[in-house]
PAPAKOL-876738 format. One record per atom (N, C-alpha, C): x, y, z; residue in one letter; atom name. Coordinates in pm, 1 decimal. Layout:
BEGIN
          x          y          z   kollo   nuro
          X          Y          Z       a     CA
...
# end
This chain:
BEGIN
          x          y          z   kollo   nuro
     7672.7    11197.9    15312.1       m      N
     7738.4    11230.8    15453.6       m     CA
     7853.7    11240.2    15450.5       m      C
     7905.1    11270.6    15336.3       a      N
     8066.2    11281.6    15319.0       a     CA
     8106.9    11397.8    15370.1       a      C
     8027.3    11510.5    15353.2       s      N
     8045.4    11627.7    15428.8       s     CA
     8036.2    11642.9    15560.5       s      C
     7950.9    11566.4    15636.7       t      N
     7930.5    11569.4    15761.8       t     CA
     8089.1    11489.6    15822.9       t      C
     8111.6    11386.2    15750.6       c      N
     8244.0    11296.7    15796.8       c     CA
     8366.4    11413.7    15783.3       c      C
     8369.6    11507.2    15692.0       a      N
     8468.2    11601.9    15672.0       a     CA
     8456.9    11687.3    15790.7       a      C
     8349.4    11746.9    15780.3       y      N
     8332.3    11837.2    15912.3       y     CA
     8371.3    11778.3    16038.4       y      C
     8359.9    11691.2    16084.8       l      N
     8394.1    11628.8    16235.0       l     CA
     8518.7    11611.0    16212.5       l      C
     8596.6    11549.8    16103.0       v      N
     8733.2    11554.8    16137.0       v     CA
     8812.0    11664.0    16110.1       v      C
     8763.0    11771.9    16051.2       l      N
     8815.1    11916.8    16057.4       l     CA
     8806.3    11971.6    16183.5       l      C
     8704.0    11912.9    16265.2       r      N
     8667.1    11942.5    16414.6       r     CA
     8779.9    11889.6    16503.7       r      C
     8850.4    11790.6    16449.6       g      N
     8950.5    11725.4    16549.8       g     CA
     8900.7    11553.8    16555.8       g      C
     8808.0    11511.5    16520.3       h      N
     8748.0    11374.8    16555.7       h     CA
     8813.5    11299.9    16457.0       h      C
     8820.4    11168.2    16512.3       k      N
     8894.5    11056.6    16399.3       k     CA
     8766.6    11012.6    16342.9       k      C
     8822.4    10944.7    16211.2       l      N
     8686.7    10870.1    16136.8       l     CA
     8614.0    10775.9    16209.1       l      C
     8681.4    10711.2    16297.9       d      N
     8595.7    10617.4    16395.8       d     CA
     8493.0    10689.5    16449.9       d      C
     8501.9    10802.5    16523.5       y      N
     8402.4    10859.2    16555.9       y     CA
     8270.5    10882.7    16470.5       y      C
     8305.1    10930.0    16330.4       f      N
     8205.7    10940.6    16247.3       f     CA
     8102.9    10803.6    16229.3       f      C
     8206.6    10673.5    16205.1       f      N
     8125.2    10558.2    16184.4       f     CA
     8068.1    10517.4    16292.2       f      C
     8097.5    10541.2    16421.1       s      N
     8032.9    10507.2    16531.6       s     CA
     7915.3    10569.5    16575.8       s      C
     7866.4    10682.0    16498.9       l      N
     7743.9    10755.6    16519.1       l     CA
     7629.7    10687.2    16462.4       l      C
     7519.0    10705.3    16528.2       s      N
     7386.4    10654.5    16450.7       s     CA
     7358.0    10769.1    16336.8       s      C
     7252.6    10701.7    16247.8       y      N
     7186.4    10802.1    16164.3       y     CA
     7143.5    10898.2    16225.0       y      C
     7075.4    10893.9    16328.8       l      N
     7009.6    11009.7    16418.8       l     CA
     7127.5    11132.9    16438.9       l      C
     7255.6    11084.8    16488.2       e      N
     7352.0    11147.5    16540.1       e     CA
     7396.2    11218.5    16414.8       e      C
     7413.3    11131.1    16319.9       k      N
     7465.8    11207.8    16212.6       k     CA
     7381.1    11328.5    16155.5       k      C
     7248.6    11302.9    16160.4       l      N
     7160.3    11389.2    16105.3       l     CA
     7182.9    11524.8    16199.3       l      C
     7190.0    11517.5    16311.0       f      N
     7226.8    11639.6    16404.0       f     CA
     7326.6    11705.4    16376.5       f      C
     7461.6    11639.9    16340.7       v      N
     7566.8    11680.7    16308.9       v     CA
     7540.4    11774.6    16181.9       v      C
     7483.4    11705.6    16091.4       y      N
     7462.4    11775.8    15971.3       y     CA
     7397.7    11922.9    15979.6       y      C
     7294.5    11884.6    16062.8       s      N
     7216.5    12027.8    16089.1       s     CA
     7278.8    12123.6    16143.5       s      C
     7362.8    12090.7    16233.6       a      N
     7462.8    12185.4    16328.7       a     CA
     7557.4    12258.7    16215.5       a      C
     7626.3    12170.6    16138.4       m      N
     7698.1    12208.3    16023.3       m     CA
     7635.6    12307.2    15921.1       m      C
     7516.7    12290.6    15880.4       i      N
     7427.0    12380.9    15804.5       i     CA
     7422.7    12511.1    15877.9       i      C
     7375.7    12498.8    16013.8       k      N
     7355.0    12617.6    16089.7       k     CA
     7489.5    12721.3    16099.6       k      C
     7592.7    12646.4    16131.2       e      N
     7730.1    12721.4    16138.8       e     CA
     7755.9    12781.2    16024.5       e      C
     7736.1    12702.3    15903.2       k      N
     7770.4    12780.1    15769.5       k     CA
     7663.4    12895.6    15729.3       k      C
     7545.0    12871.2    15758.1       e      N
     7462.9    13010.8    15746.5       e     CA
     7490.2    13130.5    15836.1       e      C
     7549.1    13100.8    15954.6       f      N
     7590.8    13186.9    16060.2       f     CA
     7704.0    13284.8    15994.7       f      C
     7814.1    13175.1    15948.6       e      N
     7927.2    13250.6    15880.9       e     CA
     7906.1    13333.8    15758.7       e      C
     7790.2    13291.7    15679.9       q      N
     7728.1    13359.1    15575.1       q     CA
     7701.5    13488.3    15603.8       q      C
     7600.4    13505.5    15718.2       q      N
     7549.2    13609.2    15780.5       q     CA
     7665.3    13705.9    15811.0       q      C
     7769.7    13653.7    15875.2       k      N
     7871.2    13750.1    15937.6       k     CA
     7961.3    13809.1    15793.8       k      C
     7991.1    13731.0    15700.5       l      N
     8033.3    13783.1    15581.1       l     CA
     7974.6    13896.8    15502.5       l      C
     7834.6    13868.2    15508.5       e      N
     7750.2    13979.2    15444.4       e     CA
     7753.8    14092.9    15531.0       e      C
     7767.9    14086.0    15654.5       i      N
     7767.0    14213.9    15733.6       i     CA
     7912.4    14283.2    15725.1       i      C
     8004.9    14217.7    15703.1       i      N
     8160.5    14264.2    15698.9       i     CA
     8147.8    14323.1    15541.5       i      C
     8077.5    14267.5    15452.4       i      N
     8095.1    14328.8    15310.8       i     CA
     8008.2    14454.4    15306.3       i      C
     7871.8    14442.5    15388.5       k      N
     7798.0    14561.4    15377.8       k     CA
     7878.4    14674.1    15447.9       k      C
     7956.8    14642.7    15578.7       s      N
     8020.5    14767.2    15634.7       s     CA
     8138.9    14792.5    15536.6       s      C
     8214.7    14732.0    15473.0       l      N
     8321.0    14782.0    15407.6       l     CA
     8278.5    14850.9    15287.2       l      C
     8148.2    14831.2    15229.1       a      N
     8077.3    14886.9    15110.6       a     CA
     8045.8    15025.3    15163.0       a      C
     7984.6    15036.9    15283.0       s      N
     7922.0    15169.5    15333.6       s     CA
     8066.5    15246.8    15362.1       s      C
     8184.9    15196.0    15418.6       i      N
     8294.8    15271.8    15435.7       i     CA
     8357.3    15331.3    15322.8       i      C
     8354.2    15246.0    15220.1       l      N
     8420.3    15284.4    15104.4       l     CA
     8321.4    15360.0    15011.2       l      C
     8192.8    15392.9    15080.1       g      N
     8113.6    15469.8    14981.7       g     CA
     8035.6    15405.8    14855.6       g      C
     8049.7    15281.1    14866.6       l      N
     8009.4    15204.8    14743.5       l     CA
     7848.8    15177.6    14768.6       l      C
     7774.4    15179.6    14868.2       k      N
     7656.3    15176.4    14905.1       k     CA
     7601.8    15264.8    15022.7       k      C
# end
């Protein structure tokens, strides 16, 4: 759950907020973090494919 704590801190929350969450709430935050990471990866893949097509690499 350290990554979940770091995620919340980077979002502007204090450490106390993380420790006040229930286990279920921490799981929700973790799943949101994973979904955001997957979304960012999809955006990067689209950008890379676009640049590759512009440069004529694929």
